[in-house]
C-alpha positions as CSV (number, residue, x, y, z in Angstrom):
1,M,128.0,86.5,39.9
2,L,126.7,86.0,43.6
3,E,125.5,82.3,42.9
4,A,128.5,81.2,41.9
5,L,130.6,82.4,45.1
6,Q,128.7,79.4,46.5
7,Y,131.4,77.1,44.2
8,D,134.5,76.6,46.3
9,F,136.8,76.7,42.6
10,I,135.7,80.0,42.2
11,Q,136.2,81.5,45.8
12,N,139.8,80.0,45.8
13,A,140.3,82.0,42.2
14,I,138.9,84.9,43.5
15,I,141.7,85.3,47.0
16,A,144.1,83.7,43.8
17,G,143.8,86.6,41.9
18,I,143.7,89.0,44.9
19,L,146.9,87.7,46.1
20,V,148.4,87.7,42.8
21,S,147.3,91.4,41.4
22,I,149.2,92.4,44.5
23,A,152.5,90.9,43.9
24,A,152.0,92.2,40.0
25,G,150.6,95.6,41.6
26,I,154.2,96.2,43.4
27,I,156.9,94.6,41.1
28,G,155.0,95.8,38.4
29,S,155.9,98.9,39.3
30,L,159.4,98.4,39.7
31,V,159.6,96.6,36.0
32,V,157.9,99.4,34.0
33,V,160.2,102.3,36.1
34,N,162.9,100.1,35.6
35,K,162.5,99.5,32.3
36,I,163.1,95.7,32.3
37,T,159.9,94.2,31.0
38,F,161.5,92.3,28.2
39,L,164.0,90.9,30.8
40,A,160.5,89.7,32.6
41,G,159.7,88.4,29.7
42,G,162.3,86.0,29.3
43,I,162.3,85.1,32.8
44,A,158.6,84.0,32.0
45,H,159.4,82.1,29.6
46,S,162.4,80.7,30.9
47,S,160.2,79.1,34.3
48,Y,158.4,77.3,32.1
49,G,161.5,75.0,32.4
50,G,160.6,74.7,35.8
51,I,157.5,73.6,35.0
52,G,158.7,70.6,33.0
53,L,161.2,69.6,35.1
54,A,158.2,69.8,37.9
55,I,156.6,67.6,35.7
56,F,159.1,64.7,35.4
57,L,160.1,64.9,39.0
58,G,156.6,64.8,40.3
59,I,157.2,68.0,42.5
60,P,155.2,71.3,42.8
61,V,155.0,72.9,39.8
62,L,154.5,76.1,40.9
63,F,158.0,75.3,43.2
64,G,160.4,73.9,40.3
65,A,159.1,77.0,38.5
66,T,159.9,79.4,41.3
67,V,163.8,77.2,41.7
68,F,163.6,77.9,37.9
69,A,162.8,81.5,37.5
70,I,164.8,82.5,40.1
71,A,168.0,80.7,39.2
72,T,167.1,82.4,35.4
73,A,167.1,85.7,37.0
74,I,170.1,85.4,38.4
75,I,171.9,84.3,35.4
76,I,170.2,87.2,33.6
77,A,171.3,90.0,35.6
78,G,174.7,88.8,35.8
79,L,174.7,88.7,31.8
80,T,173.2,91.9,31.4
81,L,175.5,93.6,33.8
82,T,178.7,93.3,32.8
83,K,177.1,93.0,29.0
84,R,174.4,95.6,28.4
85,N,174.9,95.8,24.8
86,R,173.7,92.1,24.2
87,I,171.1,91.8,26.3
88,D,168.3,91.4,23.1
89,S,170.7,88.1,22.4
90,I,171.1,87.2,26.0
91,I,167.3,87.2,26.7
92,G,166.0,85.3,23.2
93,I,168.8,82.6,24.6
94,M,167.5,82.4,27.7
95,W,163.9,82.2,26.5
96,A,164.3,79.5,24.0
97,L,166.0,77.2,26.0
98,G,163.6,78.1,28.9
99,M,161.1,76.5,26.9
100,A,162.5,74.2,25.3
101,I,163.9,72.3,28.5
102,G,160.6,72.7,29.6
103,I,159.3,70.7,26.4
104,I,162.1,67.8,26.5
105,F,161.3,66.7,30.4
106,V,157.2,66.7,29.4
107,D,158.5,64.3,26.6
108,L,160.5,62.5,28.8
109,T,157.3,62.2,31.5
110,P,156.4,58.6,30.9
111,G,151.9,58.6,31.2
112,Y,152.4,62.9,31.0
113,N,148.6,63.6,29.6
114,V,147.8,66.8,31.4
115,D,146.9,69.7,29.6
116,L,150.1,72.2,29.3
117,M,147.8,74.9,27.8
118,S,147.2,76.0,31.0
119,Y,150.2,76.8,31.7
120,L,150.6,78.4,29.0
121,F,147.2,80.7,29.1
122,G,146.1,80.3,32.7
123,S,143.9,78.3,34.7
124,I,142.9,80.0,37.5
125,I,139.3,78.3,38.9
126,A,141.6,74.9,39.0
127,V,144.1,76.9,41.7
128,S,144.3,74.9,44.8
129,N,144.2,75.9,49.0
130,E,148.4,74.5,48.7
131,D,148.4,77.0,45.8
132,I,147.1,80.0,48.0
133,T,149.5,79.0,50.6
134,Y,152.2,79.8,48.2
135,L,150.3,83.1,47.3
136,V,150.1,83.9,51.1
137,L,153.4,83.6,51.3
138,L,154.8,84.6,48.1
139,D,152.9,88.2,49.0
140,I,154.5,88.5,52.5
141,L,158.1,87.8,51.0
142,I,157.3,91.0,48.3
143,I,156.0,92.8,51.0
144,G,158.5,92.4,53.4
145,L,161.5,92.9,51.1
146,V,159.9,95.9,49.5
147,V,159.4,97.9,52.7
148,V,162.6,97.1,54.4
149,F,164.7,97.5,51.4
150,Y,162.5,100.2,50.0
151,K,165.1,103.7,49.7
152,Q,167.9,101.6,48.3
153,I,165.1,100.3,45.5
154,L,163.8,103.6,45.3
155,A,167.5,104.8,44.3
156,V,168.7,102.2,42.0
157,S,165.9,102.3,40.0
158,Y,165.3,105.9,39.2
159,D,169.2,106.8,38.8
160,S,171.8,103.5,39.2
161,E,174.9,105.8,39.1
162,F,173.7,108.1,42.2
163,A,172.9,105.3,44.4
164,S,176.6,103.8,43.7
165,L,177.9,107.1,44.8
166,R,176.0,106.8,47.7
167,G,177.7,103.4,48.5
168,I,174.3,101.4,47.6
169,N,175.2,98.0,46.5
170,V,173.6,98.0,42.8
171,K,174.0,95.1,41.8
172,F,172.5,92.7,44.8
173,F,168.9,95.4,44.0
174,Y,169.2,94.4,40.3
175,T,169.4,91.5,40.6
176,L,167.4,91.5,43.7
177,I,164.7,93.4,41.4
178,L,165.1,90.5,38.7
179,I,164.5,88.1,41.6
180,L,161.0,89.0,42.1
181,A,159.9,89.7,39.3
182,S,160.6,86.3,38.8
183,L,158.8,85.6,41.7
184,S,155.7,87.4,40.7
185,V,155.2,85.9,37.1
186,V,155.6,82.0,38.9
187,A,152.9,83.9,41.1
188,A,150.7,84.8,38.1
189,I,151.0,81.8,36.3
190,K,148.1,80.5,38.1
191,V,145.8,83.1,36.9
192,V,147.2,84.2,33.3
193,G,149.9,82.3,32.2
194,L,153.6,82.6,30.8
195,I,152.0,84.1,28.1
196,L,150.1,87.0,29.0
197,V,152.0,87.4,32.5
198,I,154.0,90.2,31.4
199,A,150.9,92.7,30.8
200,L,149.6,91.5,34.1
201,L,152.6,92.8,35.2
202,T,152.8,96.4,33.2
203,I,148.7,97.7,32.5
204,P,147.9,98.6,35.8
205,T,151.6,100.0,36.0
206,Y,150.8,101.8,32.8
207,L,147.4,102.9,34.5
208,A,148.4,104.1,37.6
209,E,150.9,106.5,36.2
210,I,148.3,108.8,35.1
211,F,147.4,108.7,39.1
212,A,150.7,108.4,41.0
213,K,153.8,110.7,41.5
214,K,155.5,108.5,43.3
215,L,156.7,105.0,43.6
216,S,155.3,104.0,46.6
217,T,151.6,105.0,45.2
218,M,152.5,104.0,42.2
219,M,152.0,100.4,43.7
220,I,149.0,100.5,45.6
221,V,147.1,102.0,42.9
222,S,148.7,99.3,40.4
223,A,147.5,96.7,43.4
224,I,144.2,98.0,42.8
225,L,143.5,98.4,39.5
226,A,145.3,95.1,38.6
227,T,143.0,93.5,41.6
228,L,139.5,95.5,39.7
229,F,141.1,93.8,36.5
230,T,141.0,90.1,37.7
231,I,137.4,89.8,39.4
232,V,135.8,91.7,36.2
233,G,137.9,89.1,34.3
234,L,137.0,86.3,36.1
235,G,133.1,87.8,36.4
236,I,133.4,88.0,32.0
237,S,134.7,84.6,32.2
238,Y,132.2,83.1,34.3
239,F,129.1,84.2,32.6
240,Y,130.7,83.3,28.9
241,D,132.8,80.7,29.3
242,I,135.4,81.7,27.8
243,S,139.5,82.0,29.4
244,S,139.8,83.7,32.6
245,G,143.1,84.7,31.7
246,A,142.5,86.2,28.6
247,S,139.3,87.8,29.9
248,I,141.4,89.6,32.8
249,I,144.0,91.0,30.2
250,V,141.3,92.2,27.7
251,V,139.7,94.3,30.9
252,G,143.1,95.7,31.6
253,V,143.6,97.0,28.1
254,V,140.4,98.4,27.6
255,S,140.4,100.4,30.8
256,L,144.3,101.4,30.3
257,L,143.0,103.1,26.5
258,I,140.2,105.3,28.8
259,G,142.3,105.8,31.0
260,K,144.9,107.2,28.6
261,L,142.4,108.9,26.9
262,L,140.6,110.3,29.7
263,G,144.1,111.4,31.0
264,K,145.1,113.4,27.8
265,K,141.5,115.5,28.0
């Protein structure tokens, strides 16, 4: 692996993996604690519409996916707050609609022949310097918002009714959590793709629960674990010439199983 570090694309892949892991660790903890994994999955697949729109308009794909994902998060937050008994139906509709919009825009793009599988399953070795800049800014934004609003996010995540009684705007912070989840989803597109993004957000957190008793600790441990999974997965991908996204997730799942077994003992 050391000789591979001389290549710029490998260096960019490692840097991007670390940056995405930080976001995944922080926001993945909120996704798990708030029990919104399915909601985050809906946002992830809906953001495919933003990818298709970006390709059609000729704008940066991550930018298009970000705008679309944030819009989807706001819509889902508004609908699920008032119609919680129809959450499954709402997510299913948004999921399918986003994917359909993405496919239609790609079909309408003249002469487009890029492999869309890279967006579905990730292509971390294709990360550019612009992507890294985007990920740095994204991490700064996520860390900044979580630090500033940590107490409110903590209260809403564990007891929204109590938080409401304390005067905390539950609707605002619930929406903020979903928006942060959407940003993390977009960040992970290049690493593991839309299909596997929820695994990257949740697996490190499920494992971190064994060691962490506080939300802040869980975020830190999750970020560290996600980074380790990403680096090891990249190494396996490089040596055996297999998909990096799939390698990262398999490493995470194996680690989770081992951690849970050891935790029981």
